[in-house]
C-alpha positions in Angstrom: 150.2 85.6 -24.5 153.4 87.0 -23.0 154.1 89.6 -20.4 154.1 92.6 -22.8 150.9 91.5 -24.5 149.2 91.1 -21.1 150.5 94.6 -20.0 149.2 96.2 -23.3 145.7 94.9 -22.6 145.7 97.0 -19.5 147.5 100.2 -20.6 147.0 100.3 -24.3 149.6 101.9 -26.6 151.0 104.6 -24.2 154.7 104.8 -23.6 156.3 102.6 -21.0 159.7 101.4 -20.0 160.6 97.9 -21.1 163.7 95.8 -20.5 165.4 94.2 -23.5 168.6 92.4 -24.4 170.8 92.2 -27.5 173.7 89.9 -28.2 176.7 90.4 -30.5 177.6 86.9 -31.7 181.2 86.8 -33.2 182.4 83.9 -35.4 186.0 82.6 -35.9 186.6 85.3 -38.6 185.6 88.0 -36.1 182.4 88.8 -38.1 179.3 89.9 -36.3 175.9 88.2 -36.7 173.1 90.5 -37.8 169.5 89.9 -38.5 167.3 91.5 -41.1 164.3 92.5 -39.1 160.6 92.5 -40.0 160.1 95.7 -37.9 161.2 98.2 -38.8 160.9 96.4 -42.1 164.2 95.6 -43.8 166.4 97.2 -41.1 169.3 95.2 -39.7 170.1 94.7 -36.1 171.5 92.4 -33.4 169.5 89.4 -32.3 167.6 90.1 -29.1 164.4 91.3 -27.7 162.2 92.0 -24.7 162.6 89.9 -21.5 159.7 88.0 -20.2 158.4 88.5 -16.6 160.9 87.1 -14.1 163.5 86.2 -16.8 167.1 87.3 -16.5 168.6 89.4 -19.2 171.2 86.6 -19.9 168.5 83.9 -20.4 166.5 86.3 -22.5 169.5 86.9 -24.7 170.1 83.2 -25.2 166.4 82.6 -25.9 166.0 85.4 -28.3 169.2 84.5 -30.3 167.9 80.9 -30.6 164.3 81.9 -31.5 165.5 84.4 -34.2 168.5 82.7 -35.7 168.4 79.0 -34.7 171.8 79.0 -32.9 172.6 78.4 -29.3 174.8 80.8 -27.5 176.8 80.5 -24.2 179.3 82.4 -22.2 177.7 85.8 -22.6 179.9 88.7 -21.5 178.4 92.1 -20.6 179.1 95.1 -22.9 176.9 97.5 -21.0 173.4 98.8 -20.3 171.9 101.4 -22.6 168.9 103.6 -21.7 167.5 107.1 -21.7 165.3 109.1 -24.1 167.8 109.5 -27.0 168.0 106.5 -29.3 165.9 104.3 -27.0 162.4 105.4 -27.9 160.4 103.0 -30.1 157.0 103.4 -31.7 155.8 100.2 -33.4 153.5 100.1 -36.5 150.6 99.2 -34.2 151.1 102.4 -32.1 152.7 100.8 -29.1 155.3 103.1 -27.6 158.2 102.3 -25.3 161.6 103.3 -24.0 163.9 100.4 -23.9 166.5 99.7 -21.2 168.8 97.5 -23.2 171.4 95.1 -21.7 174.0 94.2 -24.4 176.2 91.1 -24.4 178.8 89.5 -26.7 179.9 85.9 -27.2 182.1 83.9 -29.4 180.6 80.6 -28.1 177.8 79.3 -30.2 176.6 76.1 -31.9 174.0 75.3 -34.5 173.1 76.4 -38.0 171.8 79.8 -38.9 168.1 79.8 -39.8 165.9 83.0 -39.9 162.6 82.4 -38.1 160.7 84.1 -40.9 158.7 86.1 -38.4 160.8 88.6 -36.6 163.9 87.7 -38.7 163.8 87.8 -42.5 167.5 86.9 -42.9 170.5 86.5 -40.7 174.2 86.3 -41.5 177.7 87.2 -40.3 179.2 90.5 -41.5 182.7 91.8 -41.5 182.9 95.0 -39.5 183.7 97.0 -42.7 180.6 95.6 -44.4 177.9 96.2 -41.9 174.7 97.4 -43.6 173.9 101.1 -43.6 170.3 100.3 -42.6 171.4 99.3 -39.1 169.3 100.3 -36.0 171.0 103.3 -34.4 171.0 101.9 -30.9 172.6 98.7 -32.2 175.3 100.7 -34.0 176.1 102.3 -30.7 176.4 98.8 -29.0 178.7 97.6 -31.8 180.9 100.7 -31.4 181.1 100.1 -27.7 182.0 96.4 -28.3 184.8 97.4 -30.7 186.2 99.8 -28.1 186.4 96.9 -25.6 188.2 94.4 -27.7 
């Protein structure tokens, strides 16, 4: 079991703060990698997830991208930290509630072949900015908008 699972054994489903990371991976065509998520089912978002106890946000970002998409990323650059009640409250199907403190990065440095994990990620592919799916997680849309302001 991981950190969050162990914590949930003690506190149950009630709302807590959790730290997460998300990574914008950009290919040579300046397309952004998105994953079709299993929860919320069929929504699209950036690869990423919760950090494990004692793990840095950078290492968590690299680990999550690899676990969910099969590619290795390096040279993560900070976009920003996103938190607060609005757009950062999550309630899972199992009733777990949390507010996420999300550290977002971007990179153009990656190797490997895309392969959805079939668990958290149903599909993954690169999208042109003008073709990003409508069913994109709102907090990830905000991150992408912030990234586009930076470049």
